[in-house]
SELO-116548 format. One record per residue: chain; x, y, z of N, C-alpha, C in turn; residue in three letters; residue number from 1. Coordinates in nm, 3 decimals, padded with zeros to 5 digits. Layout:
# SELO-116548
{"A"; {X; Y; Z}; {X; Y; Z}; {X; Y; Z}; "ALA"; NUM}
...
END
This chain:
# SELO-116548
{"A"; {12.153; 13.196; 08.984}; {12.053; 13.252; 09.052}; {11.958; 13.232; 09.004}; "GLU"; 1}
{"A"; {11.935; 13.279; 08.833}; {11.825; 13.237; 08.743}; {11.768; 13.122; 08.743}; "SER"; 2}
{"A"; {11.883; 13.010; 08.707}; {11.835; 12.885; 08.738}; {11.812; 12.799; 08.861}; "ALA"; 3}
{"A"; {11.860; 12.858; 08.954}; {11.801; 12.831; 09.091}; {11.657; 12.865; 09.125}; "LEU"; 4}
{"A"; {11.634; 12.981; 09.072}; {11.467; 13.058; 09.075}; {11.393; 12.966; 08.998}; "ARG"; 5}
{"A"; {11.423; 12.919; 08.847}; {11.345; 12.846; 08.787}; {11.340; 12.686; 08.845}; "GLU"; 6}
{"A"; {11.424; 12.667; 08.891}; {11.421; 12.498; 08.970}; {11.318; 12.535; 09.096}; "SER"; 7}
{"A"; {11.335; 12.623; 09.169}; {11.217; 12.641; 09.270}; {11.097; 12.671; 09.207}; "GLU"; 8}
{"A"; {11.088; 12.744; 09.135}; {10.950; 12.766; 09.073}; {10.892; 12.617; 09.015}; "GLN"; 9}
{"A"; {10.957; 12.563; 08.965}; {10.904; 12.447; 08.927}; {10.865; 12.335; 09.030}; "ARG"; 10}
{"A"; {10.993; 12.332; 09.104}; {10.932; 12.222; 09.227}; {10.795; 12.282; 09.280}; "TYR"; 11}
{"A"; {10.773; 12.418; 09.332}; {10.675; 12.464; 09.400}; {10.543; 12.458; 09.300}; "GLU"; 12}
{"A"; {10.564; 12.452; 09.159}; {10.440; 12.403; 09.075}; {10.400; 12.283; 09.069}; "SER"; 13}
{"A"; {10.498; 12.197; 09.095}; {10.479; 12.061; 09.086}; {10.385; 12.009; 09.236}; "LEU"; 14}
{"A"; {10.478; 12.067; 09.324}; {10.388; 12.033; 09.438}; {10.234; 12.089; 09.479}; "ALA"; 15}
{"A"; {10.250; 12.213; 09.416}; {10.102; 12.260; 09.438}; {09.993; 12.195; 09.336}; "GLU"; 16}
{"A"; {10.048; 12.146; 09.235}; {09.948; 12.058; 09.138}; {09.939; 11.930; 09.178}; "ALA"; 17}
{"A"; {09.981; 11.864; 09.284}; {09.999; 11.722; 09.329}; {09.840; 11.714; 09.412}; "ALA"; 18}
{"A"; {09.796; 11.597; 09.365}; {09.683; 11.589; 09.428}; {09.699; 11.529; 09.581}; "SER"; 19}
{"A"; {09.794; 11.467; 09.602}; {09.846; 11.397; 09.724}; {09.910; 11.514; 09.798}; "ASP"; 20}
{"A"; {09.901; 11.518; 09.935}; {09.973; 11.595; 10.034}; {10.127; 11.547; 10.053}; "SER"; 21}
{"A"; {10.163; 11.684; 10.040}; {10.323; 11.697; 10.047}; {10.369; 11.755; 10.173}; "ILE"; 22}
{"A"; {10.432; 11.685; 10.255}; {10.472; 11.786; 10.389}; {10.628; 11.759; 10.373}; "ILE"; 23}
{"A"; {10.689; 11.877; 10.413}; {10.850; 11.863; 10.457}; {10.837; 11.909; 10.597}; "ALA"; 24}
{"A"; {10.954; 11.840; 10.678}; {10.939; 11.827; 10.807}; {11.120; 11.851; 10.825}; "VAL"; 25}
{"A"; {11.155; 11.963; 10.900}; {11.277; 12.006; 10.935}; {11.371; 11.935; 11.045}; "ASP"; 26}
{"A"; {11.478; 11.943; 11.083}; {11.557; 11.862; 11.167}; {11.481; 11.865; 11.327}; "ALA"; 27}
{"A"; {11.398; 11.969; 11.333}; {11.335; 11.965; 11.459}; {11.216; 11.915; 11.461}; "GLN"; 28}
{"A"; {11.192; 11.826; 11.353}; {11.046; 11.759; 11.344}; {10.907; 11.881; 11.328}; "ASP"; 29}
{"A"; {10.976; 11.977; 11.304}; {10.833; 12.099; 11.236}; {10.800; 12.082; 11.125}; "ARG"; 30}
{"A"; {10.703; 12.137; 11.096}; {10.639; 12.125; 10.949}; {10.692; 12.265; 10.889}; "ILE"; 31}
{"A"; {10.770; 12.250; 10.787}; {10.862; 12.355; 10.717}; {10.787; 12.393; 10.589}; "SER"; 32}
{"A"; {10.720; 12.291; 10.520}; {10.635; 12.313; 10.386}; {10.527; 12.219; 10.375}; "PHE"; 33}
{"A"; {10.382; 12.262; 10.313}; {10.270; 12.175; 10.311}; {10.245; 12.244; 10.175}; "VAL"; 34}
{"A"; {10.168; 12.164; 10.095}; {10.094; 12.188; 09.991}; {09.949; 12.235; 09.983}; "ASN"; 35}
{"A"; {09.856; 12.261; 09.874}; {09.754; 12.280; 09.881}; {09.670; 12.155; 09.939}; "ARG"; 36}
{"A"; {09.705; 12.034; 09.865}; {09.641; 11.910; 09.906}; {09.655; 11.883; 10.059}; "ALA"; 37}
{"A"; {09.761; 11.889; 10.093}; {09.774; 11.891; 10.266}; {09.650; 11.979; 10.354}; "THR"; 38}
{"A"; {09.630; 12.102; 10.270}; {09.543; 12.184; 10.345}; {09.398; 12.109; 10.332}; "GLU"; 39}
{"A"; {09.351; 12.055; 10.232}; {09.227; 11.989; 10.209}; {09.222; 11.891; 10.283}; "ARG"; 40}
{"A"; {09.321; 11.786; 10.309}; {09.320; 11.672; 10.369}; {09.317; 11.669; 10.512}; "MET"; 41}
{"A"; {09.435; 11.758; 10.554}; {09.391; 11.756; 10.723}; {09.319; 11.905; 10.777}; "PHE"; 42}
{"A"; {09.254; 11.991; 10.700}; {09.163; 12.097; 10.729}; {09.214; 12.188; 10.807}; "GLY"; 43}
{"A"; {09.361; 12.188; 10.816}; {09.423; 12.315; 10.870}; {09.466; 12.412; 10.767}; "TYR"; 44}
{"A"; {09.486; 12.552; 10.741}; {09.550; 12.615; 10.660}; {09.691; 12.586; 10.676}; "THR"; 45}
{"A"; {09.757; 12.659; 10.594}; {09.910; 12.649; 10.571}; {09.975; 12.727; 10.676}; "ARG"; 46}
{"A"; {09.907; 12.848; 10.708}; {09.980; 12.925; 10.829}; {09.977; 12.857; 10.983}; "VAL"; 47}
{"A"; {09.832; 12.748; 10.978}; {09.851; 12.706; 11.101}; {09.912; 12.563; 11.106}; "GLU"; 48}
{"A"; {09.972; 12.536; 11.020}; {10.051; 12.390; 11.019}; {10.202; 12.430; 11.020}; "MET"; 49}
{"A"; {10.242; 12.532; 10.954}; {10.388; 12.588; 10.929}; {10.440; 12.594; 11.065}; "LEU"; 50}
{"A"; {10.567; 12.563; 11.116}; {10.622; 12.579; 11.242}; {10.550; 12.464; 11.335}; "GLY"; 51}
{"A"; {10.462; 12.408; 11.315}; {10.410; 12.339; 11.434}; {10.480; 12.190; 11.431}; "GLN"; 52}
{"A"; {10.483; 12.122; 11.507}; {10.529; 11.995; 11.509}; {10.449; 11.887; 11.443}; "PRO"; 53}
{"A"; {10.511; 11.802; 11.355}; {10.454; 11.732; 11.264}; {10.325; 11.632; 11.351}; "ILE"; 54}
{"A"; {10.361; 11.620; 11.479}; {10.271; 11.542; 11.561}; {10.147; 11.596; 11.560}; "THR"; 55}
{"A"; {10.106; 11.749; 11.494}; {09.990; 11.797; 11.512}; {09.902; 11.734; 11.451}; "LEU"; 56}
{"A"; {09.952; 11.666; 11.351}; {09.879; 11.560; 11.219}; {09.855; 11.419; 11.280}; "LEU"; 57}
{"A"; {09.887; 11.383; 11.402}; {09.863; 11.244; 11.443}; {09.797; 11.235; 11.535}; "MET"; 58}
{"A"; {09.736; 11.111; 11.566}; {09.635; 11.072; 11.693}; {09.783; 11.067; 11.812}; "PRO"; 59}
{"A"; {09.695; 11.113; 11.918}; {09.775; 11.108; 12.063}; {09.845; 11.015; 12.098}; "GLU"; 60}
{"A"; {09.803; 10.897; 12.046}; {09.858; 10.762; 12.108}; {09.965; 10.720; 12.011}; "ASP"; 61}
{"A"; {09.983; 10.778; 11.886}; {10.109; 10.761; 11.794}; {10.224; 10.868; 11.861}; "ARG"; 62}
{"A"; {10.198; 10.958; 11.889}; {10.281; 11.076; 11.904}; {10.452; 11.037; 11.992}; "ARG"; 63}
{"A"; {10.435; 11.005; 12.071}; {10.553; 10.956; 12.169}; {10.638; 10.855; 12.077}; "GLU"; 64}
{"A"; {10.558; 10.761; 12.017}; {10.650; 10.653; 11.918}; {10.730; 10.716; 11.822}; "ARG"; 65}
{"A"; {10.649; 10.823; 11.748}; {10.704; 10.888; 11.641}; {10.790; 10.985; 11.678}; "HIS"; 66}
{"A"; {10.820; 11.049; 11.816}; {10.902; 11.164; 11.840}; {11.061; 11.047; 11.875}; "ARG"; 67}
{"A"; {11.007; 10.944; 11.936}; {11.132; 10.844; 12.002}; {11.195; 10.812; 11.836}; "ALA"; 68}
{"A"; {11.110; 10.792; 11.733}; {11.188; 10.734; 11.622}; {11.224; 10.839; 11.520}; "GLY"; 69}
{"A"; {11.206; 10.955; 11.538}; {11.234; 11.072; 11.494}; {11.380; 11.130; 11.548}; "PHE"; 70}
{"A"; {11.369; 11.106; 11.679}; {11.507; 11.141; 11.734}; {11.621; 11.047; 11.730}; "GLU"; 71}
{"A"; {11.575; 10.913; 11.708}; {11.686; 10.791; 11.675}; {11.740; 10.826; 11.518}; "ARG"; 72}
{"A"; {11.632; 10.839; 11.444}; {11.702; 10.865; 11.294}; {11.774; 10.980; 11.309}; "TYR"; 73}
{"A"; {11.765; 11.077; 11.363}; {11.817; 11.201; 11.337}; {11.973; 11.203; 11.409}; "GLN"; 74}
{"A"; {11.958; 11.109; 11.511}; {12.096; 11.078; 11.580}; {12.199; 10.987; 11.491}; "ALA"; 75}
{"A"; {12.115; 10.870; 11.422}; {12.203; 10.750; 11.395}; {12.176; 10.762; 11.237}; "THR"; 76}
{"A"; {12.104; 10.830; 11.157}; {12.052; 10.805; 11.010}; {11.979; 10.637; 11.006}; "GLY"; 77}
{"A"; {11.968; 10.573; 11.114}; {11.895; 10.409; 11.088}; {11.746; 10.441; 11.098}; "HIS"; 78}
{"A"; {11.685; 10.417; 10.991}; {11.540; 10.410; 10.992}; {11.467; 10.265; 11.008}; "ARG"; 79}
{"A"; {11.371; 10.244; 11.128}; {11.342; 10.139; 11.169}; {11.230; 10.091; 11.040}; "LYS"; 80}
{"A"; {11.159; 10.179; 10.992}; {11.052; 10.133; 10.883}; {11.120; 10.163; 10.754}; "LEU"; 81}
{"A"; {11.026; 10.073; 10.696}; {11.046; 10.079; 10.516}; {10.991; 10.203; 10.472}; "ASP"; 82}
{"A"; {11.047; 10.331; 10.406}; {10.987; 10.416; 10.353}; {10.895; 10.434; 10.239}; "TRP"; 83}
{"A"; {10.860; 10.328; 10.214}; {10.776; 10.319; 10.092}; {10.635; 10.293; 10.129}; "ASP"; 84}
{"A"; {10.525; 10.378; 10.113}; {10.400; 10.331; 10.135}; {10.370; 10.254; 10.261}; "ARG"; 85}
{"A"; {10.419; 10.331; 10.388}; {10.396; 10.314; 10.513}; {10.227; 10.326; 10.543}; "VAL"; 86}
{"A"; {10.177; 10.263; 10.605}; {10.027; 10.297; 10.638}; {10.048; 10.350; 10.798}; "GLU"; 87}
{"A"; {09.965; 10.457; 10.818}; {09.935; 10.537; 10.919}; {09.817; 10.577; 10.957}; "GLN"; 88}
{"A"; {09.805; 10.656; 11.064}; {09.651; 10.708; 11.082}; {09.679; 10.864; 11.078}; "VAL"; 89}
{"A"; {09.605; 10.945; 11.002}; {09.596; 11.097; 11.019}; {09.499; 11.136; 11.102}; "GLY"; 90}
{"A"; {09.514; 11.279; 11.125}; {09.424; 11.339; 11.241}; {09.403; 11.484; 11.160}; "LEU"; 91}
{"A"; {09.273; 11.482; 11.122}; {09.219; 11.606; 11.074}; {09.204; 11.699; 11.203}; "ARG"; 92}
{"A"; {09.207; 11.849; 11.158}; {09.173; 11.955; 11.256}; {09.033; 11.928; 11.319}; "LYS"; 93}
{"A"; {08.941; 11.842; 11.269}; {08.818; 11.847; 11.363}; {08.802; 11.713; 11.414}; "ASP"; 94}
{"A"; {08.936; 11.695; 11.458}; {08.966; 11.527; 11.543}; {08.931; 11.419; 11.471}; "GLY"; 95}
{"A"; {08.895; 11.385; 11.367}; {08.845; 11.285; 11.281}; {08.985; 11.204; 11.254}; "GLN"; 96}
{"A"; {08.985; 11.061; 11.284}; {09.143; 11.019; 11.247}; {09.082; 10.913; 11.111}; "GLN"; 97}
{"A"; {09.169; 10.938; 11.002}; {09.158; 10.846; 10.908}; {09.268; 10.784; 10.848}; "PHE"; 98}
{"A"; {09.269; 10.696; 10.759}; {09.392; 10.608; 10.703}; {09.466; 10.688; 10.606}; "PRO"; 99}
{"A"; {09.594; 10.683; 10.647}; {09.673; 10.739; 10.496}; {09.783; 10.650; 10.498}; "ILE"; 100}
{"A"; {09.858; 10.661; 10.367}; {09.980; 10.578; 10.336}; {10.063; 10.702; 10.301}; "GLU"; 101}
{"A"; {10.190; 10.673; 10.341}; {10.325; 10.771; 10.353}; {10.416; 10.708; 10.296}; "ILE"; 102}
{"A"; {10.473; 10.774; 10.183}; {10.623; 10.772; 10.122}; {10.710; 10.847; 10.177}; "SER"; 103}
{"A"; {10.812; 10.815; 10.236}; {10.892; 10.922; 10.273}; {11.031; 10.930; 10.188}; "TYR"; 104}
{"A"; {11.109; 11.055; 10.190}; {11.191; 11.092; 10.152}; {11.300; 11.197; 10.244}; "GLY"; 105}
{"A"; {11.409; 11.187; 10.205}; {11.526; 11.275; 10.282}; {11.592; 11.351; 10.177}; "GLU"; 106}
{"A"; {11.641; 11.485; 10.236}; {11.697; 11.587; 10.198}; {11.775; 11.650; 10.299}; "PHE"; 107}
{"A"; {11.931; 11.686; 10.272}; {12.018; 11.740; 10.376}; {12.002; 11.931; 10.347}; "GLN"; 108}
{"A"; {11.995; 11.952; 10.445}; {12.009; 12.118; 10.476}; {12.061; 12.146; 10.584}; "ARG"; 109}
{"A"; {12.168; 12.249; 10.557}; {12.269; 12.276; 10.664}; {12.316; 12.133; 10.769}; "GLY"; 110}
{"A"; {12.346; 12.033; 10.698}; {12.407; 11.914; 10.742}; {12.324; 11.837; 10.852}; "GLY"; 111}
{"A"; {12.176; 11.863; 10.844}; {12.097; 11.829; 10.917}; {11.992; 11.744; 10.844}; "ARG"; 112}
{"A"; {11.940; 11.632; 10.860}; {11.820; 11.547; 10.808}; {11.706; 11.621; 10.809}; "ARG"; 113}
{"A"; {11.640; 11.648; 10.684}; {11.498; 11.694; 10.666}; {11.440; 11.571; 10.585}; "ASN"; 114}
{"A"; {11.299; 11.557; 10.651}; {11.203; 11.447; 10.565}; {11.096; 11.529; 10.501}; "ILE"; 115}
{"A"; {11.074; 11.458; 10.391}; {10.951; 11.504; 10.292}; {10.872; 11.379; 10.294}; "VAL"; 116}
{"A"; {10.745; 11.408; 10.283}; {10.629; 11.277; 10.303}; {10.548; 11.336; 10.211}; "GLY"; 117}
{"A"; {10.512; 11.221; 10.122}; {10.402; 11.204; 10.041}; {10.270; 11.116; 10.089}; "ILE"; 118}
{"A"; {10.170; 11.197; 10.124}; {10.046; 11.150; 10.196}; {09.927; 11.129; 10.134}; "VAL"; 119}
{"A"; {09.889; 10.992; 10.137}; {09.763; 10.994; 10.029}; {09.630; 10.920; 10.120}; "ARG"; 120}
{"A"; {09.546; 10.997; 10.099}; {09.428; 10.952; 10.207}; {09.394; 10.799; 10.145}; "ASP"; 121}
{"A"; {09.387; 10.704; 10.215}; {09.317; 10.576; 10.186}; {09.208; 10.542; 10.225}; "ILE"; 122}
{"A"; {09.121; 10.628; 10.272}; {09.003; 10.599; 10.345}; {08.906; 10.537; 10.248}; "THR"; 123}
{"A"; {08.908; 10.570; 10.098}; {08.824; 10.478; 10.056}; {08.858; 10.359; 09.957}; "GLU"; 124}
{"A"; {09.000; 10.334; 09.972}; {09.066; 10.196; 09.970}; {09.028; 10.091; 10.094}; "ARG"; 125}
{"A"; {09.053; 10.151; 10.206}; {09.003; 10.071; 10.341}; {08.865; 10.046; 10.327}; "LYS"; 126}
{"A"; {08.802; 10.143; 10.302}; {08.665; 10.106; 10.293}; {08.605; 09.965; 10.178}; "HIS"; 127}
{"A"; {08.679; 09.981; 10.081}; {08.658; 09.894; 09.960}; {08.704; 09.756; 10.016}; "ALA"; 128}
{"A"; {08.835; 09.769; 10.084}; {08.869; 09.636; 10.149}; {08.786; 09.561; 10.229}; "GLU"; 129}
{"A"; {08.721; 09.643; 10.355}; {08.662; 09.599; 10.435}; {08.500; 09.555; 10.363}; "HIS"; 130}
{"A"; {08.471; 09.619; 10.262}; {08.362; 09.563; 10.201}; {08.382; 09.426; 10.129}; "GLU"; 131}
{"A"; {08.504; 09.416; 10.085}; {08.534; 09.296; 10.022}; {08.531; 09.188; 10.113}; "ARG"; 132}
{"A"; {08.620; 09.180; 10.213}; {08.602; 09.107; 10.299}; {08.474; 09.059; 10.374}; "ALA"; 133}
{"A"; {08.405; 09.181; 10.366}; {08.239; 09.136; 10.418}; {08.197; 09.053; 10.298}; "ASP"; 134}
{"A"; {08.208; 09.098; 10.192}; {08.152; 08.990; 10.094}; {08.216; 08.844; 10.077}; "LEU"; 135}
{"A"; {08.331; 08.874; 10.121}; {08.367; 08.704; 10.125}; {08.322; 08.640; 10.237}; "VAL"; 136}
{"A"; {08.322; 08.695; 10.349}; {08.262; 08.629; 10.454}; {08.120; 08.595; 10.425}; "ALA"; 137}
{"A"; {08.044; 08.670; 10.384}; {07.886; 08.625; 10.333}; {07.882; 08.517; 10.229}; "ARG"; 138}
{"A"; {07.976; 08.526; 10.146}; {07.988; 08.424; 10.051}; {08.009; 08.284; 10.089}; "GLU"; 139}
{"A"; {08.127; 08.304; 10.201}; {08.177; 08.157; 10.262}; {08.054; 08.124; 10.360}; "ARG"; 140}
{"A"; {07.990; 08.195; 10.410}; {07.868; 08.134; 10.481}; {07.769; 08.109; 10.421}; "GLU"; 141}
{"A"; {07.745; 08.169; 10.324}; {07.628; 08.102; 10.183}; {07.690; 07.952; 10.145}; "ALA"; 142}
{"A"; {07.798; 07.943; 10.124}; {07.855; 07.845; 10.049}; {07.827; 07.726; 10.174}; "ARG"; 143}
{"A"; {07.864; 07.752; 10.300}; {07.841; 07.655; 10.406}; {07.686; 07.633; 10.437}; "GLN"; 144}
{"A"; {07.587; 07.715; 10.401}; {07.479; 07.682; 10.414}; {07.430; 07.600; 10.330}; "GLN"; 145}
{"A"; {07.458; 07.641; 10.198}; {07.415; 07.561; 10.059}; {07.475; 07.389; 10.086}; "ALA"; 146}
{"A"; {07.642; 07.399; 10.153}; {07.663; 07.273; 10.152}; {07.603; 07.198; 10.290}; "GLU"; 147}
{"A"; {07.564; 07.240; 10.371}; {07.466; 07.209; 10.456}; {07.332; 07.153; 10.426}; "ALA"; 148}
{"A"; {07.272; 07.233; 10.332}; {07.131; 07.184; 10.268}; {07.141; 07.088; 10.180}; "ALA"; 149}
{"A"; {07.267; 07.072; 10.097}; {07.297; 06.962; 10.022}; {07.283; 06.839; 10.077}; "SER"; 150}
{"A"; {07.373; 06.841; 10.182}; {07.408; 06.716; 10.297}; {07.288; 06.657; 10.347}; "ARG"; 151}
{"A"; {07.197; 06.777; 10.386}; {07.086; 06.729; 10.448}; {06.973; 06.644; 10.348}; "ALA"; 152}
{"A"; {06.959; 06.687; 10.219}; {06.877; 06.653; 10.103}; {06.938; 06.514; 10.092}; "LYS"; 153}
{"A"; {07.068; 06.512; 10.080}; {07.129; 06.377; 10.057}; {07.095; 06.250; 10.139}; "ASP"; 154}
{"A"; {07.119; 06.302; 10.263}; {07.058; 06.229; 10.397}; {06.926; 06.191; 10.381}; "GLU"; 155}
{"A"; {06.841; 06.299; 10.349}; {06.708; 06.278; 10.346}; {06.656; 06.158; 10.219}; "PHE"; 156}
{"A"; {06.720; 06.190; 10.126}; {06.707; 06.097; 10.002}; {06.762; 05.916; 10.048}; "LEU"; 157}
{"A"; {06.856; 05.943; 10.099}; {06.908; 05.823; 10.146}; {06.804; 05.768; 10.235}; "ALA"; 158}
{"A"; {06.779; 05.822; 10.340}; {06.673; 05.753; 10.461}; {06.556; 05.722; 10.388}; "MET"; 159}
{"A"; {06.497; 05.816; 10.278}; {06.369; 05.792; 10.198}; {06.390; 05.683; 10.119}; "LEU"; 160}
{"A"; {06.496; 05.663; 10.058}; {06.530; 05.522; 09.959}; {06.513; 05.393; 10.026}; "GLY"; 161}
{"A"; {06.569; 05.423; 10.178}; {06.585; 05.306; 10.246}; {06.436; 05.248; 10.326}; "HIS"; 162}
{"A"; {06.363; 05.366; 10.346}; {06.226; 05.340; 10.425}; {06.127; 05.289; 10.326}; "GLU"; 163}
{"A"; {06.187; 05.358; 10.162}; {06.066; 05.286; 10.065}; {06.099; 05.152; 10.014}; "LEU"; 164}
{"A"; {06.223; 05.107; 10.004}; {06.277; 04.989; 09.997}; {06.217; 04.882; 10.067}; "ARG"; 165}
{"A"; {06.237; 04.886; 10.204}; {06.179; 04.797; 10.293}; {06.026; 04.740; 10.273}; "ASN"; 166}
{"A"; {05.944; 04.855; 10.255}; {05.782; 04.783; 10.228}; {05.785; 04.735; 10.083}; "PRO"; 167}
{"A"; {05.867; 04.793; 09.973}; {05.844; 04.747; 09.851}; {05.905; 04.605; 09.825}; "LEU"; 168}
{"A"; {06.004; 04.596; 09.893}; {06.082; 04.454; 09.919}; {05.970; 04.370; 09.967}; "GLY"; 169}
{"A"; {05.881; 04.394; 10.084}; {05.814; 04.284; 10.118}; {05.707; 04.241; 10.032}; "ALA"; 170}
END
């Protein structure tokens, strides 16, 4: 019992110290554990989340698909998604949607599958990716404009050379 208590304390300490959200979901798809990072990320208190369906943290348009996948997984043990670094959309208490990345794991309790997810807010990474894509697009456009200007200069010089050769030749 002492070793078990020590193990539980170590687990709780690690989970609470994590900067990423940790969420456990029971076999009924209800939230059974969240750490402090989850409270900060989603804006709900622990009390508001515990016992609620995990779909509380998802946009409405993704909930039914999640439910179907969860039921299929509980029945068959077959998962459709790769469970490492899955990009999804989260929903904060204030209604704001934001990009998240989730890595899943599974544990058994009472012969039923329970799922734990490590959730990371990837808003900054997505913002940086969009900025990078914008920069690449602007650079490509600038290069095309520079190439067009270079072609126009070459055409002008060729025409100028031709026009100057005719009078000079005479």
